[in-house]
C-alpha positions in Angstrom: -108.4 -76.8 -81.0 -105.1 -74.9 -81.5 -101.8 -76.8 -82.0 -100.5 -75.5 -78.7 -103.6 -76.5 -76.8 -103.5 -80.0 -78.3 -99.8 -80.3 -77.2 -100.7 -79.3 -73.7 -103.7 -81.7 -73.6 -101.6 -84.5 -74.9 -98.9 -83.9 -72.2 -101.5 -83.6 -69.4 -103.2 -86.8 -70.6 -99.8 -88.6 -70.6 -99.0 -87.5 -67.1 -102.5 -88.6 -65.8 -102.0 -92.0 -67.4 -98.5 -92.3 -65.8 -100.0 -91.3 -62.4 -102.8 -93.8 -62.6 -100.4 -96.6 -63.6 -98.2 -95.7 -60.6 -100.5 -95.6 -57.7 -102.8 -92.6 -58.1 -106.0 -94.1 -59.5 -108.1 -90.9 -59.1 -105.8 -88.7 -61.1 -107.5 -86.7 -63.9 -107.1 -83.6 -66.0 -108.6 -80.6 -64.3 -111.1 -78.4 -66.2 -109.9 -74.9 -66.8 -110.6 -72.8 -63.8 -110.3 -69.2 -65.0 -108.2 -66.7 -63.1 -107.9 -68.9 -60.0 -105.9 -71.7 -61.6 -105.6 -74.8 -59.4 -103.2 -76.7 -61.6 -103.6 -79.2 -64.5 -104.3 -82.4 -62.6 -106.6 -83.3 -59.7 -107.3 -86.4 -57.8 -103.9 -86.6 -56.0 -104.5 -85.4 -52.5 -102.1 -82.7 -51.2 -100.5 -82.2 -54.7 -100.9 -79.6 -57.3 -99.5 -80.4 -60.8 -98.5 -78.1 -63.6 -97.6 -79.8 -66.9 -95.6 -78.1 -69.6 -94.8 -79.2 -73.2 -92.9 -76.4 -74.9 -89.8 -76.2 -77.2 -88.2 -73.6 -74.9 -88.0 -73.9 -71.2 -89.1 -71.1 -68.8 -88.4 -73.0 -65.6 -88.3 -70.0 -63.2 -91.6 -68.6 -64.5 -93.2 -72.0 -64.5 -92.1 -72.7 -60.9 -93.7 -69.4 -59.9 -96.9 -70.4 -61.7 -96.8 -73.8 -60.0 -96.3 -72.1 -56.6 -99.3 -69.9 -57.1 -101.5 -72.8 -58.2 -100.4 -74.8 -55.2 -101.6 -72.0 -53.0 -104.8 -71.6 -55.0 -105.5 -75.3 -54.6 -104.6 -75.3 -50.9 -102.2 -78.2 -51.7 -99.2 -79.1 -49.6 -96.8 -79.5 -52.5 -96.6 -78.4 -56.1 -94.9 -80.3 -58.9 -93.9 -78.9 -62.2 -93.7 -81.6 -64.9 -91.8 -80.7 -68.1 -91.7 -82.8 -71.2 -88.1 -82.7 -72.4 -87.6 -82.1 -76.1 -87.2 -85.4 -78.0 -88.9 -87.5 -75.3 -92.3 -88.6 -76.4 -95.6 -89.1 -74.6 -95.0 -92.8 -74.4 -91.9 -92.3 -72.3 -93.4 -90.1 -69.6 -91.4 -91.7 -66.9 -88.4 -89.8 -68.2 -90.0 -86.4 -68.1 -88.8 -84.0 -65.5 -90.5 -83.4 -62.2 -89.3 -80.2 -60.7 -89.9 -78.6 -57.3 -88.0 -76.4 -55.0 -85.4 -77.9 -52.7 -87.4 -76.8 -49.7 -90.5 -78.6 -51.0 -88.7 -81.8 -51.8 -87.0 -81.9 -48.4 -90.4 -81.3 -46.7 -92.0 -84.0 -48.8 -89.2 -86.5 -48.0 -89.4 -85.7 -44.3 -93.2 -86.2 -44.4 -92.6 -89.6 -46.1 -90.3 -90.6 -43.2 -86.9 -89.7 -44.6 -84.5 -87.5 -42.7 -85.1 -85.9 -39.4 -86.8 -82.7 -38.3 -84.9 -80.1 -36.4 
């Protein structure tokens, strides 16, 4: 396995462990799915997850990728998880979860916060 692939696998595994420990017992790494990528993690209904572990950040491109995977997976929400430089896999709670403002407000409304217009 290449070093880059090993970094990605390590990050995805850390996020899965975090999700399992925090109320998503069916979370698991998704097998590669070819051209129709569905995200990195499955087992969390309505959510598509994209996990990134890179030295340089390409947030706009990664958000576009997450958006496409969310559509491919027919998920309601997509979450981009980024491992910040200097924050290890044992400190996953401090990684960044990124989504568009529209998605987070929709998610919060569905959870009962705010009001619909």
